[in-house]
mmCIF file of the N, C-alpha and C atoms, coordinates in Angstrom:
data_MODEL
# 
_entry.id   MODEL 
# 
loop_
_atom_site.group_PDB 
_atom_site.id 
_atom_site.type_symbol 
_atom_site.label_atom_id 
_atom_site.label_alt_id 
_atom_site.label_comp_id 
_atom_site.label_asym_id 
_atom_site.label_entity_id 
_atom_site.label_seq_id 
_atom_site.pdbx_PDB_ins_code 
_atom_site.Cartn_x 
_atom_site.Cartn_y 
_atom_site.Cartn_z 
_atom_site.occupancy 
_atom_site.B_iso_or_equiv 
_atom_site.pdbx_formal_charge 
_atom_site.auth_seq_id 
_atom_site.auth_comp_id 
_atom_site.auth_asym_id 
_atom_site.auth_atom_id 
_atom_site.pdbx_PDB_model_num 
ATOM 1   N N  . MET A 1 1  ? 7.724  -3.989  -0.525 1.00 0.00 ? 1  MET A N  1 
ATOM 2   C CA . MET A 1 1  ? 8.090  -4.734  0.627  1.00 0.00 ? 1  MET A CA 1 
ATOM 3   C C  . MET A 1 1  ? 7.303  -6.055  0.992  1.00 0.00 ? 1  MET A C  1 
ATOM 4   N N  . ASN A 1 2  ? 6.170  -5.866  0.375  1.00 0.00 ? 2  ASN A N  1 
ATOM 5   C CA . ASN A 1 2  ? 5.176  -7.009  0.839  1.00 0.00 ? 2  ASN A CA 1 
ATOM 6   C C  . ASN A 1 2  ? 5.960  -8.275  0.058  1.00 0.00 ? 2  ASN A C  1 
ATOM 7   N N  . GLU A 1 3  ? 6.209  -8.112  -1.180 1.00 0.00 ? 3  GLU A N  1 
ATOM 8   C CA . GLU A 1 3  ? 6.843  -9.254  -1.715 1.00 0.00 ? 3  GLU A CA 1 
ATOM 9   C C  . GLU A 1 3  ? 7.911  -9.893  -0.902 1.00 0.00 ? 3  GLU A C  1 
ATOM 10  N N  . LEU A 1 4  ? 8.881  -8.829  -0.549 1.00 0.00 ? 4  LEU A N  1 
ATOM 11  C CA . LEU A 1 4  ? 9.935  -9.389  0.243  1.00 0.00 ? 4  LEU A CA 1 
ATOM 12  C C  . LEU A 1 4  ? 9.450  -10.391 1.517  1.00 0.00 ? 4  LEU A C  1 
ATOM 13  N N  . ILE A 1 5  ? 8.543  -9.694  2.252  1.00 0.00 ? 5  ILE A N  1 
ATOM 14  C CA . ILE A 1 5  ? 8.075  -10.280 3.470  1.00 0.00 ? 5  ILE A CA 1 
ATOM 15  C C  . ILE A 1 5  ? 7.335  -11.583 3.164  1.00 0.00 ? 5  ILE A C  1 
ATOM 16  N N  . ARG A 1 6  ? 6.473  -11.653 2.153  1.00 0.00 ? 6  ARG A N  1 
ATOM 17  C CA . ARG A 1 6  ? 6.212  -13.100 1.597  1.00 0.00 ? 6  ARG A CA 1 
ATOM 18  C C  . ARG A 1 6  ? 7.225  -13.910 1.300  1.00 0.00 ? 6  ARG A C  1 
ATOM 19  N N  . GLU A 1 7  ? 8.267  -13.733 0.608  1.00 0.00 ? 7  GLU A N  1 
ATOM 20  C CA . GLU A 1 7  ? 9.256  -14.533 0.191  1.00 0.00 ? 7  GLU A CA 1 
ATOM 21  C C  . GLU A 1 7  ? 10.013 -14.816 1.583  1.00 0.00 ? 7  GLU A C  1 
ATOM 22  N N  . ALA A 1 8  ? 10.410 -13.868 2.498  1.00 0.00 ? 8  ALA A N  1 
ATOM 23  C CA . ALA A 1 8  ? 11.017 -14.462 3.573  1.00 0.00 ? 8  ALA A CA 1 
ATOM 24  C C  . ALA A 1 8  ? 10.156 -15.269 4.431  1.00 0.00 ? 8  ALA A C  1 
ATOM 25  N N  . THR A 1 9  ? 9.035  -14.952 4.619  1.00 0.00 ? 9  THR A N  1 
ATOM 26  C CA . THR A 1 9  ? 8.012  -15.930 5.364  1.00 0.00 ? 9  THR A CA 1 
ATOM 27  C C  . THR A 1 9  ? 7.939  -17.325 4.681  1.00 0.00 ? 9  THR A C  1 
ATOM 28  N N  . ASP A 1 10 ? 7.919  -17.426 3.552  1.00 0.00 ? 10 ASP A N  1 
ATOM 29  C CA . ASP A 1 10 ? 7.956  -18.529 2.804  1.00 0.00 ? 10 ASP A CA 1 
ATOM 30  C C  . ASP A 1 10 ? 9.306  -19.572 3.116  1.00 0.00 ? 10 ASP A C  1 
ATOM 31  N N  . PHE A 1 11 ? 10.372 -18.760 3.021  1.00 0.00 ? 11 PHE A N  1 
ATOM 32  C CA . PHE A 1 11 ? 11.835 -19.089 3.245  1.00 0.00 ? 11 PHE A CA 1 
ATOM 33  C C  . PHE A 1 11 ? 11.915 -19.530 4.796  1.00 0.00 ? 11 PHE A C  1 
ATOM 34  N N  . TYR A 1 12 ? 11.649 -18.698 5.540  1.00 0.00 ? 12 TYR A N  1 
ATOM 35  C CA . TYR A 1 12 ? 11.815 -19.201 6.890  1.00 0.00 ? 12 TYR A CA 1 
ATOM 36  C C  . TYR A 1 12 ? 10.824 -20.204 7.745  1.00 0.00 ? 12 TYR A C  1 
ATOM 37  N N  . MET A 1 13 ? 9.591  -20.118 7.077  1.00 0.00 ? 13 MET A N  1 
ATOM 38  C CA . MET A 1 13 ? 8.726  -21.156 7.420  1.00 0.00 ? 13 MET A CA 1 
ATOM 39  C C  . MET A 1 13 ? 9.096  -22.517 7.010  1.00 0.00 ? 13 MET A C  1 
ATOM 40  N N  . ASN A 1 14 ? 9.728  -22.675 5.858  1.00 0.00 ? 14 ASN A N  1 
ATOM 41  C CA . ASN A 1 14 ? 10.478 -23.996 5.391  1.00 0.00 ? 14 ASN A CA 1 
ATOM 42  C C  . ASN A 1 14 ? 11.552 -24.414 6.103  1.00 0.00 ? 14 ASN A C  1 
ATOM 43  N N  . VAL A 1 15 ? 12.437 -23.416 6.656  1.00 0.00 ? 15 VAL A N  1 
ATOM 44  C CA . VAL A 1 15 ? 13.497 -23.632 7.342  1.00 0.00 ? 15 VAL A CA 1 
ATOM 45  C C  . VAL A 1 15 ? 13.080 -24.051 8.917  1.00 0.00 ? 15 VAL A C  1 
ATOM 46  N N  . ASN A 1 16 ? 12.173 -23.382 9.434  1.00 0.00 ? 16 ASN A N  1 
ATOM 47  C CA . ASN A 1 16 ? 11.768 -23.577 10.792 1.00 0.00 ? 16 ASN A CA 1 
ATOM 48  C C  . ASN A 1 16 ? 10.398 -23.216 10.870 1.00 0.00 ? 16 ASN A C  1 
ATOM 49  N N  . PRO A 1 17 ? 9.548  -24.305 10.558 1.00 0.00 ? 17 PRO A N  1 
ATOM 50  C CA . PRO A 1 17 ? 7.890  -24.294 10.672 1.00 0.00 ? 17 PRO A CA 1 
ATOM 51  C C  . PRO A 1 17 ? 7.502  -23.848 12.162 1.00 0.00 ? 17 PRO A C  1 
ATOM 52  N N  . GLN A 1 18 ? 8.244  -23.940 13.170 1.00 0.00 ? 18 GLN A N  1 
ATOM 53  C CA . GLN A 1 18 ? 7.779  -23.669 14.472 1.00 0.00 ? 18 GLN A CA 1 
ATOM 54  C C  . GLN A 1 18 ? 8.257  -22.294 14.914 1.00 0.00 ? 18 GLN A C  1 
ATOM 55  N N  . LEU A 1 19 ? 8.636  -21.406 13.939 1.00 0.00 ? 19 LEU A N  1 
ATOM 56  C CA . LEU A 1 19 ? 9.026  -20.072 14.435 1.00 0.00 ? 19 LEU A CA 1 
ATOM 57  C C  . LEU A 1 19 ? 7.998  -19.328 15.015 1.00 0.00 ? 19 LEU A C  1 
ATOM 58  N N  . THR A 1 20 ? 8.138  -19.152 16.332 1.00 0.00 ? 20 THR A N  1 
ATOM 59  C CA . THR A 1 20 ? 7.129  -18.261 17.105 1.00 0.00 ? 20 THR A CA 1 
ATOM 60  C C  . THR A 1 20 ? 7.648  -17.133 18.155 1.00 0.00 ? 20 THR A C  1 
ATOM 61  N N  . HIS A 1 21 ? 9.232  -17.120 18.306 1.00 0.00 ? 21 HIS A N  1 
ATOM 62  C CA . HIS A 1 21 ? 9.662  -16.215 19.384 1.00 0.00 ? 21 HIS A CA 1 
ATOM 63  C C  . HIS A 1 21 ? 10.054 -15.080 18.902 1.00 0.00 ? 21 HIS A C  1 
ATOM 64  N N  . ASP A 1 22 ? 9.714  -13.904 19.502 1.00 0.00 ? 22 ASP A N  1 
ATOM 65  C CA . ASP A 1 22 ? 10.303 -12.625 19.256 1.00 0.00 ? 22 ASP A CA 1 
ATOM 66  C C  . ASP A 1 22 ? 11.628 -12.302 19.012 1.00 0.00 ? 22 ASP A C  1 
ATOM 67  N N  . VAL A 1 23 ? 12.498 -13.219 19.686 1.00 0.00 ? 23 VAL A N  1 
ATOM 68  C CA . VAL A 1 23 ? 13.912 -13.147 19.434 1.00 0.00 ? 23 VAL A CA 1 
ATOM 69  C C  . VAL A 1 23 ? 14.310 -13.568 18.016 1.00 0.00 ? 23 VAL A C  1 
ATOM 70  N N  . GLU A 1 24 ? 13.734 -14.613 17.673 1.00 0.00 ? 24 GLU A N  1 
ATOM 71  C CA . GLU A 1 24 ? 13.798 -15.205 16.241 1.00 0.00 ? 24 GLU A CA 1 
ATOM 72  C C  . GLU A 1 24 ? 13.504 -14.010 15.139 1.00 0.00 ? 24 GLU A C  1 
ATOM 73  N N  . TYR A 1 25 ? 12.329 -13.550 15.347 1.00 0.00 ? 25 TYR A N  1 
ATOM 74  C CA . TYR A 1 25 ? 11.790 -12.725 14.428 1.00 0.00 ? 25 TYR A CA 1 
ATOM 75  C C  . TYR A 1 25 ? 12.812 -11.419 14.295 1.00 0.00 ? 25 TYR A C  1 
ATOM 76  N N  . LYS A 1 26 ? 13.432 -10.989 15.527 1.00 0.00 ? 26 LYS A N  1 
ATOM 77  C CA . LYS A 1 26 ? 14.281 -9.918  15.541 1.00 0.00 ? 26 LYS A CA 1 
ATOM 78  C C  . LYS A 1 26 ? 15.532 -10.406 14.996 1.00 0.00 ? 26 LYS A C  1 
ATOM 79  N N  . LYS A 1 27 ? 16.102 -11.494 15.007 1.00 0.00 ? 27 LYS A N  1 
ATOM 80  C CA . LYS A 1 27 ? 17.149 -11.650 14.486 1.00 0.00 ? 27 LYS A CA 1 
ATOM 81  C C  . LYS A 1 27 ? 16.958 -11.891 12.982 1.00 0.00 ? 27 LYS A C  1 
ATOM 82  N N  . ILE A 1 28 ? 16.063 -12.336 12.449 1.00 0.00 ? 28 ILE A N  1 
ATOM 83  C CA . ILE A 1 28 ? 15.723 -12.271 11.002 1.00 0.00 ? 28 ILE A CA 1 
ATOM 84  C C  . ILE A 1 28 ? 15.664 -10.748 10.378 1.00 0.00 ? 28 ILE A C  1 
ATOM 85  N N  . GLY A 1 29 ? 14.819 -9.990  11.270 1.00 0.00 ? 29 GLY A N  1 
ATOM 86  C CA . GLY A 1 29 ? 14.923 -8.720  10.891 1.00 0.00 ? 29 GLY A CA 1 
ATOM 87  C C  . GLY A 1 29 ? 16.233 -7.940  10.818 1.00 0.00 ? 29 GLY A C  1 
ATOM 88  N N  . ILE A 1 30 ? 17.071 -8.108  11.755 1.00 0.00 ? 30 ILE A N  1 
ATOM 89  C CA . ILE A 1 30 ? 18.263 -7.676  11.741 1.00 0.00 ? 30 ILE A CA 1 
ATOM 90  C C  . ILE A 1 30 ? 19.164 -8.207  10.542 1.00 0.00 ? 30 ILE A C  1 
ATOM 91  N N  . VAL A 1 31 ? 18.976 -9.589  10.196 1.00 0.00 ? 31 VAL A N  1 
ATOM 92  C CA . VAL A 1 31 ? 19.776 -9.818  8.938  1.00 0.00 ? 31 VAL A CA 1 
ATOM 93  C C  . VAL A 1 31 ? 19.209 -9.136  7.791  1.00 0.00 ? 31 VAL A C  1 
ATOM 94  N N  . LEU A 1 32 ? 18.019 -9.099  7.719  1.00 0.00 ? 32 LEU A N  1 
ATOM 95  C CA . LEU A 1 32 ? 17.564 -8.291  6.326  1.00 0.00 ? 32 LEU A CA 1 
ATOM 96  C C  . LEU A 1 32 ? 17.779 -7.172  6.530  1.00 0.00 ? 32 LEU A C  1 
ATOM 97  N N  . ILE A 1 33 ? 17.833 -6.287  7.457  1.00 0.00 ? 33 ILE A N  1 
ATOM 98  C CA . ILE A 1 33 ? 18.326 -4.952  7.326  1.00 0.00 ? 33 ILE A CA 1 
ATOM 99  C C  . ILE A 1 33 ? 19.685 -4.818  6.967  1.00 0.00 ? 33 ILE A C  1 
ATOM 100 N N  . THR A 1 34 ? 20.731 -5.766  7.516  1.00 0.00 ? 34 THR A N  1 
ATOM 101 C CA . THR A 1 34 ? 22.061 -5.651  7.158  1.00 0.00 ? 34 THR A CA 1 
ATOM 102 C C  . THR A 1 34 ? 22.232 -6.137  5.885  1.00 0.00 ? 34 THR A C  1 
ATOM 103 N N  . LYS A 1 35 ? 21.451 -7.158  5.314  1.00 0.00 ? 35 LYS A N  1 
ATOM 104 C CA . LYS A 1 35 ? 21.572 -7.113  3.571  1.00 0.00 ? 35 LYS A CA 1 
ATOM 105 C C  . LYS A 1 35 ? 21.064 -6.236  2.845  1.00 0.00 ? 35 LYS A C  1 
ATOM 106 N N  . TYR A 1 36 ? 19.831 -5.774  3.323  1.00 0.00 ? 36 TYR A N  1 
ATOM 107 C CA . TYR A 1 36 ? 19.160 -4.696  2.416  1.00 0.00 ? 36 TYR A CA 1 
ATOM 108 C C  . TYR A 1 36 ? 18.989 -3.404  3.497  1.00 0.00 ? 36 TYR A C  1 
ATOM 109 N N  . ALA A 1 37 ? 19.892 -2.732  3.350  1.00 0.00 ? 37 ALA A N  1 
ATOM 110 C CA . ALA A 1 37 ? 19.912 -1.302  4.227  1.00 0.00 ? 37 ALA A CA 1 
ATOM 111 C C  . ALA A 1 37 ? 18.602 -0.441  3.983  1.00 0.00 ? 37 ALA A C  1 
ATOM 112 N N  . TYR A 1 38 ? 18.182 -0.413  2.510  1.00 0.00 ? 38 TYR A N  1 
ATOM 113 C CA . TYR A 1 38 ? 17.076 0.219   2.305  1.00 0.00 ? 38 TYR A CA 1 
ATOM 114 C C  . TYR A 1 38 ? 15.674 -0.123  3.074  1.00 0.00 ? 38 TYR A C  1 
ATOM 115 N N  . LEU A 1 39 ? 15.745 -1.387  3.704  1.00 0.00 ? 39 LEU A N  1 
ATOM 116 C CA . LEU A 1 39 ? 14.489 -1.690  4.470  1.00 0.00 ? 39 LEU A CA 1 
ATOM 117 C C  . LEU A 1 39 ? 14.386 -1.124  5.815  1.00 0.00 ? 39 LEU A C  1 
ATOM 118 N N  . ALA A 1 40 ? 15.477 -0.274  6.213  1.00 0.00 ? 40 ALA A N  1 
ATOM 119 C CA . ALA A 1 40 ? 15.549 0.184   7.667  1.00 0.00 ? 40 ALA A CA 1 
ATOM 120 C C  . ALA A 1 40 ? 14.529 1.211   7.868  1.00 0.00 ? 40 ALA A C  1 
ATOM 121 N N  . CYS A 1 41 ? 13.930 1.274   8.866  1.00 0.00 ? 41 CYS A N  1 
ATOM 122 C CA . CYS A 1 41 ? 13.130 2.374   9.366  1.00 0.00 ? 41 CYS A CA 1 
ATOM 123 C C  . CYS A 1 41 ? 13.674 3.264   10.117 1.00 0.00 ? 41 CYS A C  1 
ATOM 124 N N  . GLU A 1 42 ? 13.778 4.491   9.740  1.00 0.00 ? 42 GLU A N  1 
ATOM 125 C CA . GLU A 1 42 ? 14.439 5.561   10.387 1.00 0.00 ? 42 GLU A CA 1 
ATOM 126 C C  . GLU A 1 42 ? 13.535 6.147   11.527 1.00 0.00 ? 42 GLU A C  1 
ATOM 127 N N  . ASP A 1 43 ? 12.238 6.006   11.278 1.00 0.00 ? 43 ASP A N  1 
ATOM 128 C CA . ASP A 1 43 ? 11.370 6.512   12.490 1.00 0.00 ? 43 ASP A CA 1 
ATOM 129 C C  . ASP A 1 43 ? 11.260 5.930   13.696 1.00 0.00 ? 43 ASP A C  1 
ATOM 130 N N  . THR A 1 44 ? 11.835 4.728   13.855 1.00 0.00 ? 44 THR A N  1 
ATOM 131 C CA . THR A 1 44 ? 11.902 3.872   15.123 1.00 0.00 ? 44 THR A CA 1 
ATOM 132 C C  . THR A 1 44 ? 13.032 3.933   15.777 1.00 0.00 ? 44 THR A C  1 
ATOM 133 N N  . ILE A 1 45 ? 13.236 3.453   17.035 1.00 0.00 ? 45 ILE A N  1 
ATOM 134 C CA . ILE A 1 45 ? 14.588 3.590   17.641 1.00 0.00 ? 45 ILE A CA 1 
ATOM 135 C C  . ILE A 1 45 ? 15.388 2.419   17.147 1.00 0.00 ? 45 ILE A C  1 
ATOM 136 N N  . ASN A 1 46 ? 14.830 1.275   16.830 1.00 0.00 ? 46 ASN A N  1 
ATOM 137 C CA . ASN A 1 46 ? 15.517 0.270   16.149 1.00 0.00 ? 46 ASN A CA 1 
ATOM 138 C C  . ASN A 1 46 ? 15.165 0.269   14.675 1.00 0.00 ? 46 ASN A C  1 
ATOM 139 N N  . PRO A 1 47 ? 16.088 0.072   13.764 1.00 0.00 ? 47 PRO A N  1 
ATOM 140 C CA . PRO A 1 47 ? 15.834 0.180   12.349 1.00 0.00 ? 47 PRO A CA 1 
ATOM 141 C C  . PRO A 1 47 ? 15.110 -0.945  11.822 1.00 0.00 ? 47 PRO A C  1 
ATOM 142 N N  . HIS A 1 48 ? 15.328 -2.085  12.591 1.00 0.00 ? 48 HIS A N  1 
ATOM 143 C CA . HIS A 1 48 ? 14.594 -3.450  12.113 1.00 0.00 ? 48 HIS A CA 1 
ATOM 144 C C  . HIS A 1 48 ? 13.417 -3.518  12.699 1.00 0.00 ? 48 HIS A C  1 
ATOM 145 N N  . ASP A 1 49 ? 12.775 -2.528  13.315 1.00 0.00 ? 49 ASP A N  1 
ATOM 146 C CA . ASP A 1 49 ? 11.392 -2.749  13.931 1.00 0.00 ? 49 ASP A CA 1 
ATOM 147 C C  . ASP A 1 49 ? 10.159 -3.102  13.095 1.00 0.00 ? 49 ASP A C  1 
ATOM 148 N N  . LEU A 1 50 ? 10.274 -2.109  11.881 1.00 0.00 ? 50 LEU A N  1 
ATOM 149 C CA . LEU A 1 50 ? 9.218  -2.419  11.039 1.00 0.00 ? 50 LEU A CA 1 
ATOM 150 C C  . LEU A 1 50 ? 9.124  -3.513  10.344 1.00 0.00 ? 50 LEU A C  1 
ATOM 151 N N  . ILE A 1 51 ? 10.220 -3.991  9.684  1.00 0.00 ? 51 ILE A N  1 
ATOM 152 C CA . ILE A 1 51 ? 10.423 -5.287  8.986  1.00 0.00 ? 51 ILE A CA 1 
ATOM 153 C C  . ILE A 1 51 ? 10.178 -6.565  9.942  1.00 0.00 ? 51 ILE A C  1 
ATOM 154 N N  . THR A 1 52 ? 10.717 -6.345  11.258 1.00 0.00 ? 52 THR A N  1 
ATOM 155 C CA . THR A 1 52 ? 10.421 -7.509  12.172 1.00 0.00 ? 52 THR A CA 1 
ATOM 156 C C  . THR A 1 52 ? 8.780  -7.680  12.301 1.00 0.00 ? 52 THR A C  1 
ATOM 157 N N  . SER A 1 53 ? 8.232  -6.656  12.693 1.00 0.00 ? 53 SER A N  1 
ATOM 158 C CA . SER A 1 53 ? 6.731  -6.542  13.071 1.00 0.00 ? 53 SER A CA 1 
ATOM 159 C C  . SER A 1 53 ? 5.978  -7.010  11.845 1.00 0.00 ? 53 SER A C  1 
ATOM 160 N N  . ARG A 1 54 ? 6.331  -6.584  10.578 1.00 0.00 ? 54 ARG A N  1 
ATOM 161 C CA . ARG A 1 54 ? 5.621  -7.019  9.544  1.00 0.00 ? 54 ARG A CA 1 
ATOM 162 C C  . ARG A 1 54 ? 5.639  -8.645  9.064  1.00 0.00 ? 54 ARG A C  1 
ATOM 163 N N  . LEU A 1 55 ? 7.155  -9.083  9.529  1.00 0.00 ? 55 LEU A N  1 
ATOM 164 C CA . LEU A 1 55 ? 7.533  -10.596 9.296  1.00 0.00 ? 55 LEU A CA 1 
ATOM 165 C C  . LEU A 1 55 ? 6.827  -11.286 10.162 1.00 0.00 ? 55 LEU A C  1 
ATOM 166 N N  . SER A 1 56 ? 6.681  -10.957 11.515 1.00 0.00 ? 56 SER A N  1 
ATOM 167 C CA . SER A 1 56 ? 6.055  -11.716 12.514 1.00 0.00 ? 56 SER A CA 1 
ATOM 168 C C  . SER A 1 56 ? 4.458  -11.723 12.229 1.00 0.00 ? 56 SER A C  1 
ATOM 169 N N  . ALA A 1 57 ? 3.933  -10.471 11.919 1.00 0.00 ? 57 ALA A N  1 
ATOM 170 C CA . ALA A 1 57 ? 2.390  -10.730 11.450 1.00 0.00 ? 57 ALA A CA 1 
ATOM 171 C C  . ALA A 1 57 ? 2.162  -11.511 10.422 1.00 0.00 ? 57 ALA A C  1 
ATOM 172 N N  . ARG A 1 58 ? 3.048  -11.563 9.240  1.00 0.00 ? 58 ARG A N  1 
ATOM 173 C CA . ARG A 1 58 ? 2.718  -12.632 8.341  1.00 0.00 ? 58 ARG A CA 1 
ATOM 174 C C  . ARG A 1 58 ? 3.027  -13.903 8.871  1.00 0.00 ? 58 ARG A C  1 
ATOM 175 N N  . ILE A 1 59 ? 3.814  -14.336 9.547  1.00 0.00 ? 59 ILE A N  1 
ATOM 176 C CA . ILE A 1 59 ? 4.185  -15.533 10.021 1.00 0.00 ? 59 ILE A CA 1 
ATOM 177 C C  . ILE A 1 59 ? 3.014  -16.088 10.984 1.00 0.00 ? 59 ILE A C  1 
ATOM 178 N N  . ARG A 1 60 ? 2.366  -15.075 11.745 1.00 0.00 ? 60 ARG A N  1 
ATOM 179 C CA . ARG A 1 60 ? 1.414  -15.504 12.576 1.00 0.00 ? 60 ARG A CA 1 
ATOM 180 C C  . ARG A 1 60 ? 0.167  -15.735 11.819 1.00 0.00 ? 60 ARG A C  1 
ATOM 181 N N  . LYS A 1 61 ? -0.082 -15.155 10.777 1.00 0.00 ? 61 LYS A N  1 
ATOM 182 C CA . LYS A 1 61 ? -1.140 -15.345 9.831  1.00 0.00 ? 61 LYS A CA 1 
ATOM 183 C C  . LYS A 1 61 ? -1.040 -16.525 9.100  1.00 0.00 ? 61 LYS A C  1 
ATOM 184 N N  . VAL A 1 62 ? 0.251  -16.898 8.777  1.00 0.00 ? 62 VAL A N  1 
ATOM 185 C CA . VAL A 1 62 ? 0.335  -18.351 8.139  1.00 0.00 ? 62 VAL A CA 1 
ATOM 186 C C  . VAL A 1 62 ? 0.038  -19.528 9.017  1.00 0.00 ? 62 VAL A C  1 
ATOM 187 N N  . HIS A 1 63 ? 0.625  -19.305 10.256 1.00 0.00 ? 63 HIS A N  1 
ATOM 188 C CA . HIS A 1 63 ? 0.273  -20.241 11.405 1.00 0.00 ? 63 HIS A CA 1 
ATOM 189 C C  . HIS A 1 63 ? -1.247 -20.432 11.699 1.00 0.00 ? 63 HIS A C  1 
ATOM 190 N N  . ARG A 1 64 ? -1.879 -19.387 11.715 1.00 0.00 ? 64 ARG A N  1 
ATOM 191 C CA . ARG A 1 64 ? -3.472 -19.547 12.089 1.00 0.00 ? 64 ARG A CA 1 
ATOM 192 C C  . ARG A 1 64 ? -3.910 -20.147 10.648 1.00 0.00 ? 64 ARG A C  1 
ATOM 193 N N  . LYS A 1 65 ? -3.576 -20.085 9.539  1.00 0.00 ? 65 LYS A N  1 
ATOM 194 C CA . LYS A 1 65 ? -4.165 -20.722 8.254  1.00 0.00 ? 65 LYS A CA 1 
ATOM 195 C C  . LYS A 1 65 ? -3.892 -22.085 8.478  1.00 0.00 ? 65 LYS A C  1 
ATOM 196 N N  . MET A 1 66 ? -2.745 -22.457 8.896  1.00 0.00 ? 66 MET A N  1 
ATOM 197 C CA . MET A 1 66 ? -2.356 -23.892 8.993  1.00 0.00 ? 66 MET A CA 1 
ATOM 198 C C  . MET A 1 66 ? -3.135 -24.537 10.006 1.00 0.00 ? 66 MET A C  1 
ATOM 199 N N  . HIS A 1 67 ? -3.295 -23.889 11.030 1.00 0.00 ? 67 HIS A N  1 
ATOM 200 C CA . HIS A 1 67 ? -4.046 -24.578 12.181 1.00 0.00 ? 67 HIS A CA 1 
ATOM 201 C C  . HIS A 1 67 ? -5.740 -24.735 11.860 1.00 0.00 ? 67 HIS A C  1 
ATOM 202 N N  . THR A 1 68 ? -6.057 -23.823 11.085 1.00 0.00 ? 68 THR A N  1 
ATOM 203 C CA . THR A 1 68 ? -7.566 -23.815 10.645 1.00 0.00 ? 68 THR A CA 1 
ATOM 204 C C  . THR A 1 68 ? -7.820 -25.080 9.703  1.00 0.00 ? 68 THR A C  1 
ATOM 205 N N  . ARG A 1 69 ? -6.762 -25.253 9.085  1.00 0.00 ? 69 ARG A N  1 
ATOM 206 C CA . ARG A 1 69 ? -7.011 -26.302 7.935  1.00 0.00 ? 69 ARG A CA 1 
ATOM 207 C C  . ARG A 1 69 ? -6.891 -27.746 8.693  1.00 0.00 ? 69 ARG A C  1 
ATOM 208 N N  . GLU A 1 70 ? -6.237 -28.021 9.930  1.00 0.00 ? 70 GLU A N  1 
ATOM 209 C CA . GLU A 1 70 ? -6.252 -29.020 10.413 1.00 0.00 ? 70 GLU A CA 1 
ATOM 210 C C  . GLU A 1 70 ? -7.290 -29.918 11.053 1.00 0.00 ? 70 GLU A C  1 
# 
């Protein structure tokens, strides 16, 4: 899953570098779960929670790196 998160982060950061809102992360998580059902987390209320939280954490990390380089 780490590779998928990395690739999704690269893709969505190129599409929308200002990606910061939880609603946007949730939409991406739902799209990924819809396309790749095996990513769904059965232990949570919403099956997209795990992928959404991992994706948002990765994007925040990329944003922090970008800001420290400026």
